[in-house]
C-alpha positions in Angstrom: 17.1 2.1 -56.8 14.9 -0.5 -58.5 15.6 -3.2 -56.0 14.5 -1.0 -53.0 11.3 -0.2 -54.8 10.7 -3.9 -55.5 11.4 -5.1 -52.0 9.3 -2.4 -50.5 6.3 -3.3 -52.7 6.8 -7.0 -51.8 6.9 -6.2 -48.1 4.0 -3.9 -48.1 1.9 -6.4 -50.1 2.4 -8.9 -47.3 2.0 -6.5 -44.4 0.2 -7.9 -41.4 -1.1 -5.3 -38.9 -1.6 -7.8 -36.1 1.9 -9.1 -36.4 3.2 -5.6 -36.7 1.6 -4.5 -33.4 3.0 -7.6 -31.5 6.5 -7.2 -33.0 6.6 -3.5 -32.1 5.5 -4.3 -28.6 8.2 -7.0 -28.2 10.8 -4.4 -29.2 9.5 -1.9 -26.6 7.7 0.1 -29.4 11.1 1.6 -30.4 10.4 0.9 -34.1 7.4 0.4 -36.3 7.1 -2.9 -38.1 5.4 -4.0 -41.4 4.5 -7.2 -39.7 6.6 -9.8 -41.6 7.7 -12.9 -39.7 11.3 -13.8 -40.3 10.6 -16.7 -42.6 8.2 -14.7 -44.7 10.5 -11.7 -45.0 13.5 -13.9 -45.9 11.4 -15.7 -48.6 10.4 -12.4 -50.1 14.0 -11.1 -49.9 15.4 -14.3 -51.5 13.1 -13.8 -54.5 14.1 -10.1 -55.0 17.8 -10.9 -54.5 17.6 -13.2 -57.4 15.7 -10.7 -59.5 18.2 -7.9 -58.9 21.4 -9.8 -58.4 23.6 -7.5 -60.5 22.3 -4.3 -59.0 22.9 -5.6 -55.4 26.4 -6.8 -56.1 27.3 -3.4 -57.6 25.8 -1.3 -54.8 25.4 -3.3 -51.6 26.7 -0.5 -49.3 24.4 2.2 -50.7 21.4 -0.1 -50.8 22.0 -1.0 -47.2 22.3 2.7 -46.2 19.1 3.5 -48.1 17.2 0.7 -46.4 18.5 1.7 -43.0 17.1 5.2 -43.7 13.6 3.7 -43.7 11.6 3.6 -40.4 10.2 0.1 -40.4 12.4 -2.5 -38.7 12.2 -5.1 -41.5 14.2 -2.8 -43.8 17.0 -2.6 -41.2 17.2 -6.4 -40.9 17.3 -6.6 -44.7 20.1 -4.1 -44.9 22.2 -6.1 -42.5 21.6 -9.4 -44.2 22.5 -8.0 -47.6 25.8 -6.7 -46.2 26.5 -10.1 -44.5 26.0 -11.8 -47.8 27.8 -9.4 -50.1 30.7 -8.3 -48.0 31.8 -11.6 -46.4 35.5 -11.9 -47.2 35.1 -8.9 -49.5 35.4 -6.0 -47.0 37.4 -3.0 -47.8 39.1 -1.1 -44.9 36.7 1.8 -45.3 33.7 -0.5 -44.5 34.3 0.2 -40.8 32.6 3.5 -41.4 29.3 1.9 -42.5 29.6 -0.8 -39.8 29.8 1.9 -37.1 27.0 3.9 -38.7 24.7 0.9 -38.5 25.7 0.1 -35.0 24.7 3.6 -33.8 21.6 4.0 -35.9 18.2 2.6 -34.8 20.2 0.8 -32.1 18.8 -2.1 -30.1 20.1 -5.6 -29.2 18.6 -7.3 -32.2 20.5 -5.3 -34.8 23.6 -4.6 -32.7 24.3 -8.2 -31.9 24.0 -9.3 -35.5 26.2 -6.5 -36.8 28.7 -7.1 -34.0 29.2 -10.8 -34.8 28.7 -11.0 -38.6 29.9 -7.6 -39.8 32.3 -6.2 -37.3 33.6 -9.6 -36.3 34.1 -10.7 -40.0 35.6 -7.3 -40.9 38.2 -7.6 -38.1 39.0 -11.2 -39.1 39.8 -9.9 -42.6 41.8 -7.0 -41.2 43.2 -8.1 -37.9 45.7 -5.3 -37.8 42.7 -2.9 -37.4 41.6 -4.6 -34.1 43.6 -2.4 -31.7 42.5 0.8 -33.3 38.8 -0.1 -33.8 38.2 -1.9 -30.5 40.0 0.8 -28.5 37.8 3.4 -30.1 34.5 1.5 -29.8 35.3 0.4 -26.2 36.1 3.9 -25.1 33.1 5.5 -26.8 30.3 7.1 -24.8 27.9 5.0 -26.9 26.8 1.9 -25.0 26.1 0.0 -28.2 29.7 0.5 -29.5 30.9 -0.7 -26.1 28.7 -3.8 -26.5 30.0 -4.5 -29.9 33.6 -4.4 -28.7 32.8 -7.1 -26.1 30.8 -9.3 -28.6 32.7 -9.0 -31.9 34.6 -12.3 -31.2 31.5 -14.4 -30.9 32.1 -17.4 -33.1 35.9 -17.0 -33.2 36.3 -20.1 -31.0 40.0 -21.1 -30.9 40.9 -17.9 -32.8 39.6 -15.8 -29.9 42.1 -13.2 -28.6 41.5 -14.3 -25.0 43.5 -11.5 -23.5 41.5 -9.0 -25.3 38.2 -10.6 -24.4 39.1 -10.6 -20.7 40.4 -7.0 -20.8 37.1 -5.8 -22.4 35.2 -7.7 -19.7 37.3 -6.2 -17.0 37.1 -2.7 -18.4 33.3 -2.7 -18.4 32.6 -5.0 -15.4 31.4 -2.1 -13.3 28.8 -0.9 -15.8 25.3 -0.6 -14.5 23.9 -1.1 -18.1 21.9 -4.3 -18.4 23.1 -4.7 -22.0 26.8 -4.4 -21.1 26.5 -6.9 -18.1 24.6 -9.3 -20.4 27.2 -8.9 -23.2 30.0 -9.7 -20.8 28.3 -12.9 -19.7 27.4 -13.9 -23.2 30.9 -13.4 -24.6 32.4 -15.4 -21.7 29.8 -18.2 -22.0 30.5 -18.5 -25.7 34.2 -18.9 -25.2 33.5 -21.4 -22.4 32.5 -23.8 -25.2 36.2 -23.7 -26.3 37.9 -23.4 -22.9 35.6 -23.8 -19.9 38.4 -23.9 -17.4 39.8 -20.5 -18.5 36.4 -18.9 -18.0 35.9 -20.5 -14.6 39.3 -19.2 -13.5 38.7 -15.7 -14.9 35.2 -15.4 -13.3 36.6 -16.4 -9.9 39.0 -13.4 -9.9 37.2 -10.8 -12.1 34.6 -9.6 -9.6 32.0 -9.3 -12.3 28.4 -8.1 -11.7 26.1 -11.0 -10.6 24.3 -11.0 -14.0 27.5 -11.3 -15.9 28.7 -14.1 -13.6 25.5 -16.1 -14.0 25.5 -15.7 -17.7 29.2 -16.7 -18.0 28.8 -19.9 -16.0 25.4 -20.9 -17.1 26.5 -23.9 -19.2 29.5 -24.9 -17.1 
């Protein structure tokens, strides 16, 4: 696609080897980077989004998948941000397939957390009847990142949070030895504490969470 060629040329023209090394190191050398700081990358993306507006609106899903097929991390961020922009309130039910694919591909906290909140969370707000099926499957998966997404997808729901579901997910995974699951439990609870701190305090008192989860949940109370 013409947009992908254009954005690739723009990114490569602004590559910074020193930044790339530092960024890769920060991400445990799991992914290579071009070396674009977020503000630079988004400025380049904004220009190309304007140049290829029609192509992107017609093919956001395929463009995102093609970008996700590239190895450099900046392309993955770009794919997620395109879907966030183009699919907001415009999801179709089948989009859960691409959301899951992105969650389990090139998985690390930086991508999974954004996808969980802004894609999975927005999708399930649009299709709330899908929540039991999707979250049961993700939560019961052997993939830790899908488990994390099931805990985090309600970030930002505030008063619309399904509190019973939030607490049940935290209870289900409370014995996990995975750092990213313990951290997710604490984060999800801490976020809801902004809406109802007393409910979180009461839950934490009886839930027997891991110490990390407990500290994170009560950090701002």
